[in-house]
C-alpha positions in Angstrom: -190.3 -148.7 87.4 -187.2 -150.7 88.4 -185.2 -149.5 91.5 -181.9 -150.0 90.2 -182.0 -148.0 87.0 -182.2 -144.9 90.0 -185.8 -143.9 89.7 -188.6 -144.9 91.8 -192.2 -145.7 91.2 -192.9 -142.0 91.3 -190.3 -141.2 88.8 -188.7 -139.3 91.5 -184.6 -139.5 90.9 -183.8 -140.6 94.7 -180.2 -138.9 94.6 -182.6 -135.3 94.2 -184.3 -136.7 97.3 -182.1 -137.5 99.2 -180.2 -134.1 98.1 -183.2 -132.5 99.4 -183.5 -133.9 102.8 -180.1 -133.0 103.8 -181.1 -129.5 102.7 -183.9 -130.0 105.1 -181.8 -131.4 108.0 -179.7 -128.6 107.7 -182.3 -126.4 108.1 -184.0 -127.6 110.8 -180.4 -127.7 112.5 -180.3 -124.5 111.5 -183.5 -122.7 113.1 -182.9 -124.8 116.0 -185.6 -127.4 115.4 -185.1 -129.8 118.6 -185.7 -126.5 121.0 -188.6 -124.7 118.9 -191.2 -125.9 121.1 -189.5 -124.7 124.1 -188.0 -121.3 122.8 -191.7 -120.7 121.7 -192.8 -121.4 125.7 -190.2 -119.5 126.7 -191.2 -115.9 125.2 -194.9 -116.5 125.5 -194.4 -117.0 129.4 -192.2 -113.6 128.9 -195.2 -111.9 127.3 -197.5 -113.6 130.4 -198.9 -116.2 128.8 -199.6 -119.3 131.4 -199.0 -122.6 130.3 -203.2 -123.1 129.7 -203.2 -120.0 127.2 -200.3 -120.8 125.1 -202.5 -124.0 124.4 -205.6 -122.3 123.6 -206.9 -121.1 119.9 -205.7 -118.0 119.0 -209.6 -117.0 117.7 -210.3 -117.2 121.5 -208.3 -114.0 122.3 -208.8 -110.6 122.5 -207.3 -108.3 120.0 -204.7 -107.0 122.6 -203.4 -110.7 123.4 -203.7 -110.9 119.5 -201.3 -108.3 119.3 -198.6 -110.6 121.8 -199.4 -113.7 120.0 -198.2 -111.4 117.1 -194.8 -109.9 118.7 -194.1 -113.6 119.7 -194.0 -114.4 116.4 -192.1 -112.0 115.5 -189.2 -113.0 118.2 -188.9 -116.5 117.8 -188.5 -116.4 113.8 -185.9 -113.8 114.8 -185.7 -111.8 111.4 -182.4 -110.1 110.3 -184.4 -107.0 110.6 -187.0 -106.5 113.3 -189.6 -103.9 112.9 -191.4 -103.1 116.1 -194.3 -100.4 115.8 -195.6 -99.2 119.5 -194.6 -102.5 120.7 -195.1 -101.9 124.7 -198.9 -101.3 124.2 -201.0 -103.9 124.8 -198.1 -105.7 127.7 -198.4 -105.2 131.3 -195.2 -104.2 133.1 -193.7 -107.7 133.6 -194.3 -108.3 129.6 -192.6 -105.2 129.6 -189.4 -105.9 131.7 -188.9 -109.1 130.1 -189.3 -107.6 126.6 -186.6 -104.9 127.7 -184.3 -107.6 128.8 -185.0 -109.9 125.8 -184.7 -107.1 123.2 -180.5 -106.0 125.0 -179.9 -109.5 124.3 -181.3 -109.2 120.8 -178.2 -109.9 118.4 -179.4 -108.7 115.3 -180.8 -105.0 114.2 -184.4 -103.7 115.2 -186.0 -100.5 115.0 -188.9 -99.5 116.6 -191.2 -97.0 117.4 -192.5 -96.2 121.1 -193.4 -93.8 123.5 -192.0 -95.5 126.4 -189.0 -93.5 127.6 -187.8 -96.0 129.8 -187.9 -98.8 127.4 -186.2 -96.7 125.1 -183.0 -95.9 127.3 -183.3 -99.4 128.0 -183.0 -101.6 124.8 -181.9 -99.0 122.1 -178.1 -97.3 121.2 -179.2 -95.3 118.4 -182.3 -92.8 117.6 -183.5 -91.6 114.2 -185.1 -88.3 114.6 -188.1 -87.3 112.3 -188.5 -83.8 111.9 -189.7 -81.7 108.9 -189.3 -84.7 106.6 -185.9 -85.1 107.6 -184.2 -88.1 110.0 -181.4 -87.2 111.9 -179.2 -89.6 113.7 -177.9 -89.8 116.6 -176.1 -91.9 119.4 -177.2 -93.1 122.6 -180.4 -93.9 124.5 -183.6 -91.6 124.8 -182.0 -89.5 127.3 -178.9 -88.5 125.9 -180.7 -87.9 122.3 -182.4 -85.2 124.4 -179.6 -83.9 125.8 -177.8 -83.5 122.4 -181.3 -81.9 121.3 -181.5 -79.3 123.8 -177.7 -78.4 123.2 -178.2 -78.1 119.7 -181.5 -75.9 119.9 -179.7 -73.5 122.0 -176.3 -73.6 119.5 -178.8 -73.2 116.7 -180.8 -70.1 118.0 -177.5 -68.6 119.4 -176.3 -68.9 115.7 -179.6 -67.3 114.2 -180.4 -64.4 115.8 -176.1 -63.0 116.0 -176.7 -63.6 111.8 -179.9 -61.5 112.4 -178.3 -59.1 114.2 -174.9 -58.7 112.2 -177.7 -58.8 109.5 -179.6 -56.1 110.5 -176.5 -54.2 111.1 -175.1 -53.9 108.1 -178.5 -53.3 106.4 -179.2 -50.3 108.4 -175.7 -49.3 107.8 -176.5 -49.4 103.7 -179.6 -47.7 104.0 -178.5 -45.2 106.3 -175.7 -44.3 103.4 -176.8 -46.2 100.0 -177.3 -42.6 99.0 -174.0 -41.1 100.1 -170.9 -40.7 97.6 -168.3 -40.5 100.2 -169.4 -44.0 101.4 -170.6 -45.8 98.3 -167.3 -48.2 98.5 -168.4 -48.7 101.8 -172.3 -49.8 100.9 -170.6 -51.8 98.0 -168.5 -53.6 100.3 -171.5 -54.4 102.5 -173.9 -55.3 100.3 -171.4 -57.6 99.4 -170.7 -59.0 102.7 -174.7 -59.7 103.4 -175.3 -61.6 100.2 -172.2 -63.7 100.9 -173.3 -64.2 104.7 -176.7 -66.0 104.0 -179.4 -66.3 106.5 -179.7 -69.2 109.2 -182.6 -70.9 109.3 -184.8 -70.1 112.4 -185.2 -73.1 114.6 -188.5 -75.3 114.3 -189.2 -76.4 117.9 -191.3 -79.1 118.7 -195.0 -78.7 119.3 -195.6 -77.3 123.0 -198.2 -79.8 124.4 -199.9 -79.1 127.4 -202.3 -80.9 129.8 -203.9 -78.5 132.3 -206.6 -80.1 134.5 -209.3 -77.5 135.8 -209.3 -77.5 139.5 -212.3 -78.2 141.2 -214.8 -75.1 142.3 -215.3 -77.3 145.5 -213.9 -79.4 148.1 -215.8 -82.6 149.2 -215.5 -83.7 152.9 -213.6 -86.9 153.5 -214.2 -89.7 152.9 -214.1 -89.5 149.1 -214.2 -93.0 147.9 -214.3 -96.4 150.1 -214.1 -99.5 149.8 -215.7 -101.7 152.6 -215.0 -105.2 152.4 -216.2 -105.3 149.3 -216.4 -107.9 146.7 -217.4 -108.2 143.3 -218.0 -111.2 140.5 -219.4 -111.0 137.4 -223.1 -112.8 136.9 -222.7 -116.0 136.5 -218.7 -116.0 137.2 -216.9 -116.9 140.1 -215.4 -114.2 142.5 -212.8 -111.8 141.2 -212.3 -109.8 144.5 -212.7 -110.8 148.0 -213.0 -107.8 150.6 -211.5 -105.1 149.5 -210.9 -102.1 151.7 -209.3 -99.1 150.4 -210.3 -95.3 149.8 -209.2 -92.5 147.4 -209.2 -88.8 148.2 -208.2 -85.5 146.7 -204.7 -86.0 147.7 -204.3 -89.5 146.2 -201.9 -90.4 143.3 -201.6 -94.2 143.3 -201.0 -96.5 140.3 -202.4 -99.9 140.1 -200.1 -102.5 138.6 -200.3 -106.2 138.1 -200.8 -108.4 135.1 -203.4 -107.8 132.2 -206.5 -109.7 133.0 -206.0 -109.6 137.3 -209.4 -107.2 137.0 -207.8 -103.7 137.3 -209.9 -102.2 135.2 -212.7 -103.9 136.2 -211.4 -102.2 139.9 -211.6 -98.5 138.2 -215.4 -99.5 136.8 -216.2 -100.1 140.6 -214.4 -96.7 141.7 -216.6 -94.9 138.9 -219.4 -96.4 139.9 -220.1 -98.5 136.4 -220.1 -101.9 138.5 -221.9 -102.3 142.0 -219.6 -105.0 144.3 -221.4 -108.4 144.7 -220.9 -108.0 148.6 -219.8 -105.2 151.0 -220.0 -101.3 150.4 -218.4 -98.8 147.7 -219.3 -95.5 149.4 -219.0 -92.7 147.2 -219.4 -89.0 148.6 -222.4 -87.4 147.0 -220.7 -84.9 145.8 -218.0 -86.3 143.8 -217.5 -86.1 140.4 -215.2 -88.5 139.2 -214.1 -88.6 135.3 -212.6 -92.0 133.5 -210.3 -92.2 130.4 -210.0 -95.0 129.1 -209.5 -96.7 125.6 -213.5 -97.0 124.9 -213.8 -93.1 125.0 -211.4 -92.6 122.3 -213.0 -95.2 120.0 -216.5 -93.6 121.4 -215.6 -90.4 119.6 -217.7 -89.4 116.6 -215.1 -89.6 113.7 -217.2 -87.8 111.3 -217.6 -84.5 113.9 -214.5 -82.0 114.7 -213.5 -81.4 118.3 -215.4 -78.5 118.6 -219.1 -79.6 117.6 -218.4 -82.7 119.8 -217.9 -80.7 122.6 -220.8 -78.7 121.9 -223.1 -81.8 121.4 -222.2 -83.1 124.7 -222.5 -79.9 126.4 -225.2 -78.1 124.9 -226.3 -74.4 126.1 -222.3 -73.8 127.0 -220.9 -71.0 125.1 -218.4 -71.7 122.1 -215.5 -69.7 123.2 -215.5 -71.7 126.9 -215.7 -75.1 125.0 -212.5 -73.7 123.1 -210.9 -72.6 125.7 -211.4 -75.7 127.5 -210.0 -77.5 124.3 -206.9 -75.2 124.5 -206.0 -76.5 127.6 -205.3 -80.4 126.2 -203.6 -78.5 123.2 -206.5 -78.9 121.0 -206.0 -75.6 119.7 -206.6 -73.1 116.4 -208.0 -75.5 113.2 -206.8 -78.6 115.1 -210.2 -77.6 116.8 -212.2 -77.8 113.6 -210.7 -80.7 111.6 -212.8 -84.2 111.1 -211.8 -86.2 114.0 -211.3 -88.8 111.3 -207.9 -86.7 110.8 -206.3 -86.6 114.2 -203.8 -88.6 115.2 -204.3 -91.1 118.4 -202.3 -88.7 120.5 -205.0 -86.2 119.0 -208.0 -87.6 119.7 -206.9 -88.9 123.7 -206.6 -84.9 123.8 -210.2 -84.4 122.8 -211.4 -87.0 124.8 -209.0 -85.5 128.3 -210.9 -82.3 126.8 -214.5 -84.3 126.9 -214.3 -86.1 130.4 -212.3 -82.7 132.7 -214.9 -80.6 131.5 -217.1 -80.4 134.5 -213.8 -80.0 136.8 -213.0 -83.7 138.5 -212.1 -84.3 142.0 -211.3 -87.9 140.8 -209.3 -88.9 138.1 -209.2 -92.2 136.8 -207.1 -93.1 133.7 -206.8 -97.0 132.2 -203.8 -96.8 129.5 -203.6 -93.0 129.4 -200.3 -92.9 127.3 -201.2 -95.6 124.9 -201.8 -92.8 122.0 -199.5 -90.1 123.4 -195.7 -89.5 121.7 -193.0 -88.6 124.2 -193.4 -84.5 124.5 -196.9 -85.6 125.3 -196.5 -88.1 127.8 -194.0 -85.6 129.7 -196.7 -82.9 129.3 -199.4 -85.4 130.6 -197.5 -85.8 133.6 -196.9 -82.0 134.8 -200.4 -82.1 133.8 -201.3 -84.6 136.6 -199.0 -83.1 139.1 -200.4 -79.8 139.4 -203.7 -81.4 139.3 -205.1 -80.5 142.2 -207.7 -83.4 143.6 -206.9 -87.4 143.2 -205.6 -89.4 140.4 -205.9 -93.4 140.4 -204.1 -94.7 136.7 -203.5 -98.1 135.6 -200.6 -97.9 133.3 -197.7 -99.9 131.8 -195.5 -96.8 131.2 -192.5 -96.8 133.7 -191.7 -93.0 133.4 -195.5 -92.3 134.0 -195.7 -93.9 136.7 -192.4 -93.0 138.1 -193.2 -88.7 137.9 -196.8 -88.9 138.7 -198.1 -91.2 141.1 -196.2 -91.3 145.1 -198.4 -94.5 145.7 -198.7 -98.5 144.3 -200.8 -100.8 144.8 -200.5 -104.6 143.6 -203.5 -106.5 142.1 -203.2 -110.1 143.0 -205.4 -113.1 143.8 -208.5 -111.2 143.9 -206.7 -108.2 146.4 -205.5 -105.4 146.5 -202.3 -104.4 148.6 -200.7 -101.4 148.7 -196.6 -102.0 148.3 -194.3 -100.5 151.2 -191.4 -99.1 148.6 -190.3 -97.5 145.5 -191.3 -97.9 142.3 -187.4 -99.1 141.1 -187.6 -101.5 143.6 -191.1 -103.4 142.6 -189.3 -103.4 139.2 -186.8 -105.3 140.7 -189.0 -107.8 142.5 -190.4 -108.5 138.7 -187.1 -108.7 137.4 -186.2 -110.9 139.8 
């Protein structure tokens, strides 16, 4: 084909190719292609991917890290509408704080479903509340929504009670003088007024969540649990921790913080006795009872059973009513205790798992990301339950509100060590954000 006739050897029009190239160049310029790699690296770094991790194949990552990759991808493409469903669930605290900062500067619209109260307080400007198959919009962050809603509920309750009093008063008059000829006109006017008045709907309150941890019948003498120059490494692998020295007692209220993958869950397993130190000692009182909550315990529930039958199988010989009562301490009551486990929400399954691990009245409760499947009201109930619990608590969590509301100490896991942080949680956050 002669090029002079405007055609290529393949028969394509050179003008069309030129036009297409111009479109591609404009598109590359629009999406800022020159900076694509650096922007991707910055997002991945914010979500705690090291430079080495950023170069690995996606298939080599665990499910939690793959969720981070999916989140990074969604942020990178900058969609006109970003939908986020529990984006903080698989993040460590550092990544949560980075995501907060990133979303505060987000120039477009995003809608997020989250149980993380402080995260919502930081990143959102409006709340959509779903109740009774109805969405109600509120201006402001979560704290403002909560105050506004509480005031609305109070006002609605007052209106309902006033309406009921007025209706009752009118109905009493009607019933009393219905057959009194002298009062016939008054009765008729009351009947018409009653019809005009109508009903004010009764206030529908949110579910009453509760976490009532049982009080241990006995209190072992100190020390309860202590680490003395304990080191640990998995067989065939490097030493992860060296010379750990710390203790836990019945008054401990501790949150362990540090990047994901640093070994916080491994330390929980060492405390619980699921792993043994490579060197040094981990002492546990012979009388101490330890309960461990983790996603593994939720995933391990028998989905073909119901909560009551599951508890009966876990604790054979225990009277049914006693097991029902204990399930009720975690809000698993009535028909909920008899529903097949596969029909329960993630939060309901978590409450069943809490009931299972605490039935024997533990002295120490170890929690690995306990808020992941709980909604905001349930997290609040968990905080209150932990505050009232008369035993020791050690948790791994990225939930700022849960940590602030239920612990008194922070332990920082870093470089194979566990060190107490001498300061408040807000001071620790500022260090991470600096």
